[in-house]
Residue, then its C-alpha position, 0 to 999 in steps of 0.5 A: m226176807r225181802i227188803l226194799i231200800f230207797d236211795p232218794f239221793a235226788g228226792v222222792s215223789g209218787d211218780m218216781t216211786l211208782g216208776a222205780l217199782i215198775g223197773l223192779g218188775y211190777p207189771e204194767a198190765r197190772l198197773v193199768r188194771v189197778a189204776t182203772a179200778l181206782g178211777a183212771p179213765p181208759g187210756a190215762v196211764r202212760t208208761g215209758t223210759a227216760t234218761r237222766h244224766g245217762i241213767a235209764c229210768r222208768t216213767v209213769a204219768f196219768d193223763l187226767p182231766e182237771e179236777q175241781t173237787h177237793r177231798h177229805l180223808a172220808d172221800v179218799l178211803p172209799i175210793l181205795e176200798r173199791g179199787l184195791g183188791d189185795t188186802r195188804a195193798l189196801a191196808l198200806a194205802r189207807r195208812i199212807f193217806e191217814r199219815l198224810a191227814e195227820a201231817e196236814g192236820a198238825v200243820h193246820g191245827v185241825d183234826p185229821s178227819e177235817v183236813h181238806f186235801h188239795e194236791v194230795g187228794a187229787l186223783d193222780a195222788i190217789l193213783d200214785v199211792g194206791c198203785s205203789a201199795d199194790a206194787f209193794a204187795y205184788l213184789g212180796v216186799e216184807r220190809c223197807a228202809t231208806r238212805p237220807v232223803a234229799i230236800g231242796r230249797g226255794w218256794v212252792d205255790i200250793a192251795h194255801g199260798r206260797f210257802p218255802l221248800p220243803a212244803p210244811a206237810t213234807m217237813r212234818l212227814l219227814e220228822g224222824i227220818d234222816v234228810r240231806e240238804t242239797g242246796w238244789e233249787g226246787e222241790c226234791t221231795t213231795p208230800t206224796g213221796a214223803a208219805i209213802l217213804a215214811e209209812v213203809t220205812d218208819g225212818r229205818g236205815p238199810p241193814r249192814e249186810f244184805r244180798l242185792l237182787a235188783t236195782a231200778y230207777g224212777a224218773g221225775v218230770r223235771d230234768p235239771r242240769d245239776r243232777p239226775n232227777c230220779l229215785r233209785i230203789a234196791l230190792g234185797e234179801v236178808s238171811s237173818v231176821e231183824d226184829d226191831d219192828l215186832w209188835i204184840v197184839q193181845s185181846d181177852l174174850d169171855d163171850m165167844s164159843p170155843e169152836y169159833v176160835p180156830p178160824a179166827l186164829d187162821a184169819i189172823r195168821a192169813a192177815g200177816a201174823l208171824d205167830v198166834v197163840t191162845v191162853a186160858v184166863g180167868m175173867k171177872k165174875g168167875r167167867s172162863g175166857v181165852r186170851i188171843e195173842a199175836l206176834t206181827r211186824r209193824a207192816a201187818l199190824e193194821p191187817v192183824l187188828d182188822a182180822l181180830f175184830a172181824g173174827t172175834t167178839t172182842i171190842g178192844a185190843r192191846y198192842w205194843p212193840v217188843e224185841r225178840a232174839a232170833l236164830v238165823r233160819e234156813r229152809g231145806t228138804r230131805v228125801w226120806h222113805g221115798s217122800s220129800i220132807r221140808m226141814k227148818q234148820v237154825r244155826l246156834p251161836d256156837g256155830t252148830s245147827r239143829a233141824k226140825p221137820e215140818y209136822d204136816d210132812v211128818e204126818r203124811v209120811a207116817a200115814g203112808i207107811g202105817r206108823s205114828p207121826l211120833e215114831v217118824r219124827r224120832w227116826l228123822d231125829r236119829a237120822e239127822q244126828g247120825g245115830a241109830g239107837g232107840a226102840g224099834s227099827a226104822p224103815a230104810e231111808s231112800t236115796 
């Protein structure tokens, strides 16, 4: 599983995040394309490099005309929907702005839908959020974590007047996340940066062990003498599954023709569900029904719910967090009877392991040799165990 770890030792902002994601491999050409779709005028995207206390960093800036219009959430969401073609990126960008609206609403005592975005509703903030969300999807990030977030001190001028740092919305967004007092003057963490980090990490700390794949730095605009003003992010891989962010989604249906259930399950899996099952249930007035239950990670919860509502007749769904014990899994292949068969192998607590072939490959091989899939599976099991008993004789295994 791919994991991205924020190390905001000097804070985090939208442009710092986007610069670091480019450093990890998000293509500049894709950045320009997405930014243009979100409303950036031609030639507005500037990427480059900068040095912060000897550290080479990537930079991103948008040359945009000054805007007089302030937006509400209802104004921002259509922009994201028009500009983001990747459904995962769109779902993430929506959640980030919804989190911003909730934070601003809590600070000002109004409903999130009534929040009058100022700085975070400007086009550059929309570009930071939208392009960052697209970068997470492009890089195949399945999970994010963060080390403590640096916060500064002093004062900042915002649309509502002069406020102490961190800004009120930033403080709200960082609730539940480990922060670090630095004593540094100036805004280390911005509302946009805090919203991105809070949404993708939910305050999770890094795993104890992971394989480090790459690191990158994104530079902020300022270059103070007392610190390298940049964000470091690391891309890693964890071999074991950590399941503290799993959710169950469940809905019961009694008014949908059965033939429409399989395509709905396919759509829910495509939206990011780890598993989807159906159970026959008895419902009110003696009607037969079907229960659809999906297991998903928090990052895919909204897309899974969207797929459920779009593909079924349900008008409501239940969801709640769950815990799961999972064995360490590995994937491999073996060549058998001239064909490659994908194998899923798990390691048991006592150190032994067992393997299971992918059914699609078993079915393909069985058709090729004129045997049933069950016969092929039994032969594969015996070969895996090093035995040869049982009825019938297996075809010779290829080398």
